[in-house]
MARNUNU-200034 format. One line per 3 residues: number of its first residue (from 1); for each residue x, y, z of N, C-alpha, C. Coordinates in Angstrom, 3 decimals, always signed. Layout:
<sites>
NUM) X Y Z X Y Z X Y Z; ...
</sites>
This chain:
<sites>
1) -175.992 -106.272 -53.806 -175.648 -105.259 -54.951 -174.847 -104.140 -54.720; -174.992 -103.724 -53.217 -174.218 -102.405 -52.967 -172.703 -103.110 -52.758; -172.699 -104.315 -52.403 -171.335 -104.924 -52.087 -170.481 -105.157 -53.476
4) -171.349 -105.361 -54.472 -170.767 -105.424 -55.843 -170.426 -104.017 -56.332; -171.065 -103.136 -56.159 -170.704 -101.751 -56.626 -169.430 -101.265 -55.869; -169.513 -101.402 -54.519 -168.355 -101.114 -53.930 -167.034 -101.739 -54.167
7) -167.000 -103.200 -54.494 -166.099 -103.886 -55.034 -165.630 -103.529 -56.405; -166.407 -103.240 -57.237 -166.025 -102.753 -58.466 -165.311 -101.312 -58.562; -165.869 -100.457 -57.643 -165.385 -99.070 -57.428 -163.855 -99.194 -57.023
10) -163.696 -100.271 -55.954 -162.493 -100.522 -55.330 -161.316 -100.988 -56.234; -161.866 -101.888 -57.153 -160.987 -102.380 -58.188 -160.689 -101.323 -59.155; -161.544 -100.259 -59.665 -161.113 -99.241 -60.522 -160.229 -98.497 -59.972
13) -160.332 -98.175 -58.752 -159.378 -97.278 -58.141 -158.036 -97.881 -57.901; -158.008 -99.294 -57.563 -156.770 -99.807 -57.585 -156.080 -99.839 -59.039; -156.780 -100.146 -60.066 -156.278 -100.150 -61.355 -155.659 -98.752 -61.864
16) -156.594 -97.661 -61.294 -156.296 -96.355 -61.992 -155.167 -95.732 -61.269; -155.195 -95.878 -59.862 -154.064 -95.164 -59.190 -152.875 -96.211 -58.708; -153.121 -97.413 -58.563 -152.223 -98.364 -58.283 -151.231 -98.678 -59.358
19) -151.811 -99.085 -60.528 -150.841 -99.358 -61.627 -150.269 -98.152 -62.034; -151.102 -96.996 -62.223 -150.342 -95.816 -62.747 -149.190 -95.484 -61.803; -149.279 -95.531 -60.414 -148.221 -94.906 -59.589 -147.081 -96.005 -59.793
22) -147.270 -97.195 -60.146 -146.228 -98.098 -60.339 -145.393 -97.735 -61.412; -145.834 -97.069 -62.527 -145.036 -96.729 -63.669 -144.313 -95.436 -63.338; -143.224 -95.761 -62.415 -142.458 -94.587 -62.039 -141.151 -94.712 -62.829
25) -140.300 -93.681 -62.407 -138.930 -93.558 -63.179 -138.106 -94.932 -62.704; -137.136 -94.923 -63.426 -136.179 -96.433 -62.993 -135.208 -95.778 -62.209; -134.922 -96.711 -61.103 -133.679 -96.320 -60.197 -132.479 -96.768 -60.708
28) -131.519 -96.018 -60.773 -130.049 -96.313 -61.175 -129.112 -95.928 -59.981; -127.924 -96.693 -60.129 -126.789 -96.490 -59.148 -125.609 -96.060 -60.003; -125.140 -95.133 -59.417 -123.854 -94.481 -60.144 -122.762 -95.548 -59.970
31) -122.043 -95.638 -60.992 -120.777 -96.479 -61.018 -119.690 -95.457 -60.804; -119.305 -95.575 -59.545 -118.304 -94.488 -59.102 -116.914 -94.460 -59.750; -116.657 -95.795 -60.157 -115.365 -95.889 -60.975 -115.418 -95.353 -62.329
34) -116.484 -95.067 -63.018 -116.593 -94.494 -64.116 -117.494 -93.152 -64.201; -117.506 -92.537 -63.233 -118.225 -91.304 -63.141 -117.249 -90.176 -62.272; -117.501 -88.890 -62.614 -116.715 -88.049 -61.935 -117.312 -86.540 -61.910
37) -116.802 -85.728 -61.069 -117.208 -84.269 -61.056 -115.703 -83.663 -61.017; -115.709 -82.848 -62.108 -114.386 -82.159 -62.700 -114.658 -80.749 -62.611; -113.613 -79.980 -62.540 -113.658 -78.629 -62.543 -112.592 -77.935 -63.261
40) -112.542 -76.694 -63.640 -111.232 -76.043 -64.241 -111.455 -74.585 -63.801; -110.506 -73.723 -63.453 -110.427 -72.558 -63.111 -109.245 -71.697 -63.525; -109.370 -70.553 -63.888 -108.008 -69.768 -64.381 -107.227 -69.417 -63.138
43) -105.823 -69.548 -63.403 -104.855 -68.964 -62.482 -103.923 -68.314 -63.399; -104.115 -66.871 -63.296 -103.338 -65.961 -64.022 -103.375 -66.317 -65.442; -102.565 -67.052 -66.046 -102.658 -67.551 -67.380 -102.987 -69.063 -67.738
46) -102.839 -69.738 -66.590 -102.970 -71.196 -66.725 -104.583 -71.559 -66.461; -104.759 -72.869 -66.472 -106.134 -73.480 -65.984 -105.596 -74.480 -64.931; -106.367 -74.347 -63.890 -105.814 -75.361 -62.734 -107.321 -76.363 -62.868
49) -106.819 -77.605 -62.853 -107.934 -78.486 -62.905 -107.961 -79.465 -61.644; -109.037 -79.903 -61.477 -109.344 -80.798 -60.157 -110.491 -81.479 -60.340; -110.945 -82.104 -59.177 -112.119 -83.029 -59.118 -112.491 -83.552 -57.675
52) -113.474 -84.021 -57.376 -113.969 -84.365 -56.168 -114.025 -85.825 -56.262; -113.357 -86.566 -55.151 -113.280 -87.962 -55.085 -114.548 -88.618 -54.511; -115.217 -87.881 -53.715 -116.410 -88.473 -53.149 -117.574 -87.776 -53.425
55) -118.519 -88.434 -53.665 -120.027 -87.786 -53.866 -120.940 -89.154 -53.993; -122.225 -88.642 -53.175 -123.359 -89.652 -53.408 -124.465 -88.870 -54.403; -125.378 -89.919 -54.883 -126.234 -89.579 -55.750 -127.575 -90.368 -55.853
58) -128.625 -89.818 -55.833 -129.907 -90.639 -56.264 -130.348 -90.264 -57.653; -130.312 -91.168 -58.546 -130.808 -90.956 -59.851 -132.023 -91.827 -60.211; -133.124 -91.313 -60.432 -134.289 -92.045 -60.941 -134.589 -91.414 -62.290
61) -134.511 -92.128 -63.357 -134.640 -91.510 -64.565 -135.305 -92.492 -65.473; -136.197 -91.905 -66.386 -137.018 -92.636 -67.391 -137.530 -91.691 -68.514; -137.061 -91.660 -69.437 -137.482 -90.711 -70.445 -138.893 -90.551 -70.710
64) -139.705 -91.813 -70.394 -140.989 -91.842 -70.414 -141.732 -91.366 -69.231; -141.171 -91.088 -68.230 -141.750 -90.815 -66.832 -140.980 -89.513 -66.278; -140.656 -88.461 -66.937 -139.905 -87.542 -66.513 -140.524 -86.843 -65.255
67) -141.691 -86.971 -64.995 -142.387 -86.392 -63.889 -141.987 -86.890 -62.641; -141.544 -88.234 -62.832 -141.078 -89.033 -61.607 -139.649 -89.064 -61.382; -138.962 -88.600 -62.357 -137.531 -88.643 -62.582 -136.782 -87.534 -61.757
70) -135.567 -87.906 -61.253 -134.782 -86.966 -60.393 -133.406 -87.085 -60.387; -132.533 -86.078 -60.253 -131.006 -86.215 -59.991 -130.748 -85.390 -58.529; -130.282 -85.980 -57.643 -129.882 -85.307 -56.348 -128.275 -85.744 -56.160
73) -127.580 -84.821 -55.892 -126.169 -85.261 -55.681 -125.768 -84.422 -54.355; -124.959 -84.995 -53.647 -124.158 -84.536 -52.216 -122.738 -84.908 -52.535; -122.102 -83.767 -52.519 -120.651 -83.880 -52.774 -119.817 -83.536 -51.437
76) -118.738 -84.469 -51.233 -118.000 -84.185 -49.972 -116.829 -83.230 -50.381; -117.014 -82.026 -49.798 -116.028 -81.019 -50.044 -114.626 -81.261 -49.811; -114.521 -82.058 -48.653 -112.985 -82.339 -48.333 -112.249 -83.409 -49.224
79) -113.117 -83.686 -50.237 -112.635 -84.820 -51.142 -111.763 -84.175 -52.446; -111.829 -82.898 -52.446 -111.350 -82.179 -53.433 -109.786 -82.479 -53.760; -109.521 -82.532 -55.210 -108.206 -83.066 -55.393 -107.627 -82.376 -56.501
82) -106.519 -81.455 -56.351 -106.012 -80.579 -57.656 -104.588 -81.222 -57.944; -104.179 -82.353 -57.227 -102.782 -82.855 -57.344 -101.850 -81.802 -56.831; -102.268 -81.026 -55.721 -101.525 -80.228 -55.155 -102.025 -80.051 -53.622
85) -101.325 -80.896 -52.731 -101.595 -80.790 -51.323 -101.830 -79.440 -50.759; -100.900 -78.642 -50.921 -100.784 -77.265 -50.291 -102.040 -76.463 -51.023; -102.316 -76.481 -52.097 -103.373 -75.867 -52.726 -104.562 -76.331 -52.352
88) -104.905 -77.844 -52.156 -106.088 -78.400 -51.721 -106.355 -77.725 -50.442; -105.564 -77.654 -49.391 -105.633 -77.312 -48.166 -106.162 -75.707 -48.131; -105.504 -74.898 -48.968 -106.066 -73.622 -49.018 -107.438 -73.507 -49.676
91) -107.727 -74.305 -50.335 -108.990 -74.274 -51.071 -110.109 -74.752 -50.116; -109.699 -75.645 -49.099 -110.510 -75.937 -47.759 -110.584 -74.860 -46.686; -109.775 -74.047 -46.716 -109.799 -73.180 -45.864 -110.889 -72.124 -45.885
94) -110.919 -71.242 -44.906 -111.923 -70.056 -44.803 -111.883 -69.208 -45.938; -110.514 -69.182 -46.656 -110.458 -68.284 -47.763 -111.320 -68.624 -49.031; -111.764 -70.018 -49.047 -112.466 -70.428 -50.083 -113.842 -71.291 -49.525
97) -113.550 -72.583 -49.557 -114.724 -73.465 -49.217 -115.158 -73.568 -47.758; -114.268 -73.211 -46.837 -114.513 -73.183 -45.504 -115.183 -74.636 -45.089; -114.401 -75.788 -45.351 -114.937 -76.993 -45.332 -115.182 -77.546 -44.016
100) -114.592 -76.840 -42.928 -115.045 -77.389 -41.546 -116.577 -76.956 -41.244; -116.839 -75.745 -41.603 -118.127 -75.338 -41.466 -119.279 -75.809 -42.399; -118.819 -75.996 -43.743 -119.655 -76.366 -44.830 -119.001 -77.487 -45.496
103) -119.241 -78.791 -44.989 -118.572 -80.013 -45.627 -119.214 -80.375 -46.846; -120.384 -80.003 -47.240 -121.032 -80.443 -48.512 -121.573 -79.586 -49.121; -121.708 -79.969 -50.514 -122.224 -79.121 -51.591 -123.462 -80.210 -52.088
106) -124.825 -79.379 -52.371 -125.667 -80.267 -52.845 -126.371 -79.692 -53.929; -127.056 -80.719 -54.673 -128.012 -80.361 -55.860 -129.200 -81.092 -55.677; -130.490 -80.459 -55.630 -131.567 -81.343 -55.433 -132.550 -80.817 -56.560
109) -132.996 -81.871 -57.450 -133.466 -81.526 -58.594 -135.163 -81.277 -58.243; -135.892 -80.586 -59.013 -137.300 -80.259 -58.749 -138.021 -80.558 -60.077; -137.455 -80.462 -61.320 -138.121 -80.727 -62.509 -137.210 -81.203 -63.573
112) -137.666 -82.141 -64.463 -136.830 -82.520 -65.621 -137.745 -82.383 -66.935; -137.079 -81.834 -67.960 -137.901 -81.731 -69.316 -136.879 -81.946 -70.410; -137.516 -82.567 -71.505 -136.651 -82.777 -72.587 -136.903 -81.602 -73.535
115) -135.710 -81.109 -74.212 -135.767 -80.153 -75.104 -135.708 -80.542 -76.457; -134.967 -81.551 -76.935 -134.935 -82.107 -78.248 -134.001 -83.268 -78.051; -134.513 -84.598 -78.884 -133.847 -85.545 -78.968 -133.277 -86.172 -77.615
118) -131.874 -86.423 -77.612 -131.509 -86.652 -76.240 -131.038 -85.616 -75.221; -131.339 -84.482 -75.631 -131.156 -83.205 -74.757 -132.230 -82.924 -73.819; -131.819 -82.610 -72.410 -132.838 -82.428 -71.238 -132.315 -81.270 -70.527
121) -133.067 -80.841 -69.741 -132.838 -79.816 -68.856 -133.462 -80.183 -67.468; -132.531 -80.246 -66.394 -132.964 -80.434 -65.037 -133.009 -79.095 -64.282; -133.893 -78.935 -63.530 -134.105 -77.786 -62.756 -134.031 -78.084 -61.291
124) -133.199 -77.108 -60.605 -133.102 -77.694 -58.995 -132.391 -76.584 -58.160; -132.225 -77.016 -56.909 -131.445 -76.101 -56.105 -129.988 -76.490 -55.784; -129.164 -75.534 -56.175 -127.565 -75.971 -55.862 -127.246 -75.133 -54.668
127) -126.790 -75.846 -53.571 -126.364 -75.181 -52.261 -124.844 -75.426 -52.183; -124.096 -74.177 -52.071 -122.516 -74.272 -51.881 -122.617 -73.326 -50.640; -121.876 -73.837 -49.632 -121.652 -72.849 -48.598 -123.002 -72.662 -47.830
130) -123.286 -71.133 -47.630 -124.597 -70.623 -46.977 -125.428 -70.186 -48.145; -125.207 -70.412 -49.542 -126.189 -69.757 -50.636 -126.750 -71.168 -51.386; -128.119 -70.753 -51.423 -128.922 -71.728 -52.367 -129.562 -71.034 -53.568
133) -129.185 -71.646 -54.533 -129.997 -70.887 -55.839 -130.445 -72.000 -56.627; -131.740 -71.583 -57.386 -132.318 -72.345 -58.308 -131.525 -72.185 -59.590; -131.159 -73.395 -60.215 -130.459 -73.424 -61.708 -131.037 -74.235 -62.551
136) -130.848 -73.934 -63.799 -131.300 -75.023 -64.918 -129.998 -75.354 -65.826; -129.991 -76.954 -65.643 -128.771 -77.315 -66.208 -129.210 -78.448 -67.397; -128.626 -77.935 -68.512 -128.911 -78.960 -69.697 -128.119 -80.027 -69.614
139) -128.567 -81.268 -69.994 -127.832 -82.464 -69.862 -127.924 -83.573 -70.978; -127.116 -84.242 -71.399 -127.228 -85.030 -72.258 -127.495 -86.673 -71.539; -128.441 -87.314 -72.426 -128.702 -88.699 -71.805 -128.327 -89.428 -73.217
142) -127.224 -90.235 -72.897 -126.722 -91.009 -74.076 -127.231 -92.202 -74.362; -128.282 -92.787 -73.436 -129.050 -93.928 -73.710 -128.589 -95.079 -72.802; -129.076 -96.117 -73.111 -128.921 -97.551 -72.192 -128.506 -98.657 -73.187
145) -127.475 -99.159 -72.688 -126.961 -100.425 -73.178 -126.606 -101.581 -72.131; -126.516 -102.571 -72.650 -126.211 -103.835 -71.993 -124.785 -103.619 -71.598; -124.586 -104.023 -70.297 -122.968 -103.813 -69.933 -122.090 -105.010 -70.684
148) -121.054 -104.634 -71.200 -120.429 -105.818 -72.170 -119.910 -106.664 -71.265; -119.525 -106.502 -69.827 -118.700 -107.295 -68.839 -119.998 -107.895 -67.912; -121.197 -107.520 -68.169 -122.174 -108.205 -67.327 -123.471 -108.254 -67.980
151) -123.780 -109.258 -68.515 -125.036 -109.369 -69.393 -126.238 -109.135 -68.804; -126.167 -109.308 -67.428 -127.375 -109.133 -66.593 -127.617 -107.648 -65.869; -126.798 -106.786 -66.631 -126.913 -105.376 -66.176 -126.928 -104.280 -67.508
154) -127.677 -103.289 -67.014 -127.729 -102.171 -68.058 -126.791 -100.896 -67.695; -126.555 -100.401 -68.572 -125.705 -99.037 -68.326 -126.564 -97.862 -69.031; -126.572 -96.825 -68.332 -126.968 -95.538 -68.733 -125.910 -94.446 -68.606
157) -125.947 -93.434 -69.625 -124.933 -92.515 -69.557 -125.676 -90.931 -69.508; -125.010 -90.139 -68.724 -125.279 -88.882 -68.544 -123.976 -88.053 -68.572; -124.349 -86.580 -68.993 -123.115 -85.671 -68.932 -124.034 -84.294 -68.913
160) -123.356 -83.402 -68.078 -123.762 -81.961 -68.127 -122.562 -81.068 -67.731; -122.472 -80.196 -68.458 -121.469 -78.979 -68.266 -121.996 -77.581 -67.891; -121.340 -76.990 -66.871 -121.849 -75.752 -66.368 -120.846 -74.955 -66.008
163) -121.037 -73.648 -65.809 -120.176 -72.458 -65.266 -120.850 -71.929 -64.184; -120.099 -71.875 -63.112 -120.580 -71.292 -61.739 -119.614 -70.187 -61.412; -120.334 -68.996 -61.048 -119.640 -67.847 -60.442 -119.381 -68.197 -59.058
166) -118.151 -68.494 -58.635 -117.865 -69.016 -57.407 -118.084 -67.995 -56.251; -117.964 -66.769 -56.740 -118.149 -65.600 -55.800 -119.536 -65.479 -55.218; -120.533 -65.958 -56.306 -121.910 -65.826 -56.067 -122.346 -66.551 -54.830
169) -121.455 -67.760 -54.539 -121.577 -68.607 -53.618 -120.758 -68.449 -52.510; -120.187 -67.333 -52.418 -119.233 -67.029 -51.162 -118.016 -67.770 -51.212; -117.538 -68.590 -52.315 -116.402 -69.274 -52.352 -115.177 -68.440 -52.729
172) -114.688 -67.624 -51.522 -113.705 -66.666 -51.698 -114.409 -65.251 -51.560; -113.550 -64.404 -51.195 -113.972 -62.991 -50.885 -113.907 -62.171 -52.208; -113.330 -62.580 -53.126 -112.907 -61.871 -54.484 -111.644 -61.138 -54.449
175) -110.831 -61.449 -53.171 -109.462 -60.688 -53.082 -108.622 -61.321 -54.178; -108.398 -62.645 -54.360 -107.616 -63.110 -55.396 -108.117 -62.921 -56.749; -109.251 -62.753 -57.011 -109.885 -62.413 -58.287 -109.510 -60.979 -58.495
178) -109.571 -60.061 -57.738 -109.145 -58.832 -57.974 -107.704 -58.679 -58.149; -106.857 -59.454 -57.508 -105.426 -59.359 -57.683 -105.114 -60.031 -59.204; -105.947 -60.764 -59.822 -105.653 -61.319 -60.947 -104.963 -62.621 -61.027
181) -105.363 -63.257 -59.885 -104.665 -64.434 -59.464 -105.504 -65.667 -59.874; -106.840 -65.651 -59.344 -107.700 -66.699 -59.357 -109.025 -66.335 -60.035; -109.597 -66.990 -60.984 -110.746 -66.537 -61.676 -112.013 -66.627 -60.882
184) -112.997 -65.934 -61.238 -114.257 -66.100 -60.468 -115.122 -67.300 -61.107; -115.191 -67.604 -62.247 -115.989 -68.550 -63.039 -115.384 -70.061 -63.083; -115.966 -70.927 -62.814 -115.537 -72.239 -62.568 -116.322 -73.143 -63.686
187) -115.537 -73.815 -64.509 -116.096 -74.662 -65.382 -116.343 -76.072 -64.941; -117.467 -76.681 -64.849 -117.759 -77.894 -64.254 -118.381 -79.094 -65.272; -117.705 -80.109 -65.130 -118.053 -81.305 -66.003 -118.532 -82.414 -65.191
190) -119.783 -82.721 -65.279 -120.181 -83.945 -64.511 -120.592 -85.182 -65.554; -119.769 -86.138 -65.269 -120.194 -87.321 -66.362 -120.358 -88.457 -65.543; -121.427 -89.329 -65.783 -122.030 -90.376 -64.968 -122.262 -91.579 -65.830
193) -121.825 -92.552 -65.420 -122.184 -94.077 -65.770 -123.076 -94.647 -64.747; -124.211 -94.983 -65.033 -125.150 -95.399 -63.966 -125.615 -96.936 -64.360; -125.909 -97.685 -63.484 -126.015 -99.238 -63.660 -127.319 -99.507 -63.110
196) -127.866 -100.576 -63.471 -129.085 -101.408 -62.726 -129.146 -102.664 -63.429; -129.915 -103.607 -62.440 -130.054 -105.095 -63.054 -131.096 -104.952 -63.974; -131.201 -105.935 -64.931 -132.228 -106.166 -65.829 -133.571 -106.667 -65.240
</sites>
């Protein structure tokens, strides 16, 4: 009798916790050829644009399981590209990113919530150089569809836009901003296509 009770209890625990824990967010892999981290910043009267060639990410996302979802990014600072080698070298120097000392930028998510429709907010910690700050990023989830080139694969789309005060993250001393040469606010676009097998 006792064995039966314990057996039933074990089965109930397995069903309650084991099965529920299995209902986790879906893992996605970033399609690097169709994703990017782009930025633009004012230079006197013009806007200088660039991007980072190399970044890694972990994307676990399911609209039905937001508590288990996450977006984590690690960006290789040295992969910066503004189509001007001299300018890129200056950006990597101690005047700006100091890439030898701080080779990576990271974002680690802590919570995701839906605001309305396909609009969400991801909260997390953004670390650039020696500064880490909690930020809230609104993002759009475009949905999931079958990959037209691979019927065994699904594709999901995400996009976020944000503005970063680079001086708040010690990217520059403010000298060039005071001179009216380089702005302090950087506009960033992150656009992602992520894939997984059916």
